VOBAZA-351743 format. One record per residue (C-alpha): residue in one letter; x, y, z. Coordinates in steps of 0.1 Angstrom, whole numbers, plus 5000, padded with zeros to 4 digits. Example, Ala and Ser with C-alpha at 12.3 -4.5 7.8 and 13.67 -1.06 7.14 Angstrom:
<dovos>
A512349555078 S513749895071 
</dovos>
This chain:
<dovos>
M053107443595 A055107233570 I056807423542 R056007283507 R058807313482 S058207303445 P059807013425 L062207253408 L063407383442 R063807023455 R065906933425 S068107243430 L068707163466 G069506803457 A072106913432 A073607153458 V074006873483 A075306623457 L077906853442 P080206863473 L079806483477 L080806433441 L083806663444 S084706483476 G084406153458 C086706273430 G089306363456 A089106023471 L089705873437 G092706093430 L090806273402 S090806653396 E089506903371 D092606833350 S091906453349 G091106483312 D094806513306 S095206143300 G098806173288 A100106133324 S101605783330 A102905583358 S106205753352 G105506083368 D104106383348 I105806313315 G102606233295 T102806103260 V106106133242 V105706213205 T108506113182 A109106223146 F110005893129 Y111005533136 P114605543148 L113805823172 T110805623184 W112905313190 I115605483210 T113005683230 Q111105363238 Q114305193250 V115205483273 A111605573285 G110605213293 D107205053293 D105505293316 V105705593292 E103605603261 V105705683230 V103905773197 N105505773162 L104106043139 V104905833108 E102605533101 P104205203090 G105005223053 G105105603053 E108105793040 P109306023068 H110806283044 D107306343030 L105406363062 E102606623063 L100906643097 S097206593099 V095106813123 A095006523147 Q098806483146 T099306853151 G097106823182 E099306533194 V102406753191 A100607033210 D099506803238 A102706603242 G104706603273 L107806583251 V108406583214 V111606413201 Y112506523166 L115306613142 S115206973129 E115407033091 F114406673083 Q110606713084 P109407073078 S105907003090 V107206873123 D109507173127 A106607403122 A104307223147 V107107223173 E107807583168 Q104207673171 S103107473201 A105807263217 G109007463217 D109607433255 R108607063255 S110806933227 L114206773222 D116006843189 L118506563184 A120306773158 S121606973187 A122506663207 V124306453181 D127406533161 L126006543125 L128206503094 L128206703062 P126606513032 S129406363011 E128306552980 E128406882998 E131906863013 H133606992981 D131007262976 H131507373012 G135207413005 D134507612974 E132207842993 E135007913018 H137407972990 A135008212974 D134508393007 D138308443009 A138408582974 H135508802980 G137208933012 D140409012991 E138309212966 E136709402995 H140109493009 A141309622975 H138109822971 A138509973005 D142110082997 D141010252965 E137710412977 H138010513013 A135210773009 H132710503002 D133510263030 D130210303049 H128110273018 A130109973007 E129709793040 E125909853040 S125609723005 H127709423013 A125609343044 E122409363023 E123909142996 S125208893022 H121708873038 T120108813004 E122608532996 E122308383030 S118508373028 H118808202993 T121207943007 E119107873037 G116107813014 E118107562994 H119307383025 D115707363038 H114807183006 D117706933011 H117006883049 G119707133060 D123407143055 T124106823074 D123406453068 P120506363090 H120905983089 F122905973121 W121105663135 L122905443111 D126005493134 P125205293165 L127405513187 R125705833176 L122305673183 A123605593218 D124405963222 A120806033212 G119705793239 D121705983265 A120106303254 V116606153257 A117406023292 G118606363303 R115506543290 L113106283305 A115006323338 E114406693338 I110606633333 D110406343357 P113206373383 D111706093405 N112505843378 A115805993366 G117805683377 T115605453356 Y116105663325 E119805673330 D120005303336 N117905233305 A120205463284 A123305283297 A121704943288 V120805043253 R124305203249 A125804863257 E123704703230 L124604963205 E128304943213 A128104563207 L126404633174 D129204873165 Q131704603172 E129904353150 Y130104603121 A133804673127 E134604303128 G132304203099 L133604463075 A137204453085 S138404253055 C136404293023 E137304222987 R135504552977 D134904862997 V132705052972 V128905032977 V126305172953 V123005272970 N119805442960 H120105762980 D122805923001 A121705793034 F124705573044 G127605813049 Y127705733086 L128805383077 D132005523061 R133705473095 Y133805103088 G136005143058 L133305153031 D132905413003 F129205482994 H128105622961 S124505712956 I122205732926 T120406032941 G121306282969 I120006313004 T116406322993 P115405972980 D112806092954 A115306322936 E116006252899 P119506112891 T121506312866 P123006152834 A126506252847 V126006062880 L124605752862 A127605752838 E130005782867 L128405502885 Q128505272855 E132205342851 L132705272888 I130804952886 A132904832857 S136304922873 D135704802908 G133904472902 I130804572921 T128204302922 T125104472938 V123004782935 F121204852968 A117604962968 E115305052997 R111904943010 L110205283015 A111505452984 S110905362947 T113305102934 H113005222898 D116405392896 A118305102913 D116504852891 A117305052859 L121005082869 A121304712877 A119604622844 D122004842825 T125104692842 G124004332848 L124104352886 E121904212913 V119504432933 A119404382971 V117904582999 L120004813022 D117604963046 P118205323058 I115805233087 E113805553083 G110605363090 L109005023092 T106904853065 D104504563065 Q107404333056 T109504463086 A106604503111 D108204223133 E111704373131 D113304643151 Y116304873148 L118804613159 S117604333137 L117404563106 M121004683113 R122204323114 S120304253082 N122104543066 L125404413078 E124704063063 A123804233030 L127004433029 V129204133039 E127703933010 A127904202984 N131404312992 G133003972998 C133804033034 
</dovos>
């Protein structure tokens, strides 16, 4: 006697038969339950590489090559200092195979990395030799002198009041901790106690490329040779750019340059002396004392040009130029691209900067 099955039972049996076939088909296609992780690329298991802002994007792209997707968190025209991550961007950081960033430059990126990408990140602040900002070098020396004087006071106090040593040490430790916390807060506001704009030195950017190559090789050892070769190739280009700067700025009528914000200290190595209207942060307000000093400098050194930027407001540079009868030109800190520079890249922007400096300084 034939067994009659209900439609519901027939559908259940069909699904049970189809499921193994479907899984088998997925295996044949190279798919798996993890196939939704679309970040994987032709270059092993790296996935998407998320970068914090343009110069880091550029050097990572040069080293990673075309087979690795590299994403810039800052949209064209955006000011990287002011970046606040959206929910989607925070998700990109969390899902990235690697995050390349610069600590203490963008607090929102620091927070996202610390929360969800600490073991999949490369902090270039630890890979590149960063300089102190020019306006902080004197303060740094004063702090060291103050520490020495404070140490002498402690020594005299210990000689006079031996009975209170333990209590004095505990009080001093608490006071030092409070002062250190306050200082760190100030440094966070000013992007740390170093000048972050290292990419304006081609040789330091080459060092960053080597660090990126090393980290990619750890993640994707099968393609380590490719990353090393790419890093060597971009280093050769950057060394050639460094030579162009050294030769182009070797003999100039003037060596003093007035810029909008203190982003160009790494170009001092070519014999230039940069003076900024504002500090490390481009949207800071210039002080009357600084403006008076710059006006005096302009008058005494025969300066012809005040340099503004594309991403930051030109108001302060325009005002200073109007007060002193100077021209305004662009010197790009290359923190990001704009609509006007969409077809440019790091190398072409650096060469445009060199041309602007040569013209303004009579080189």
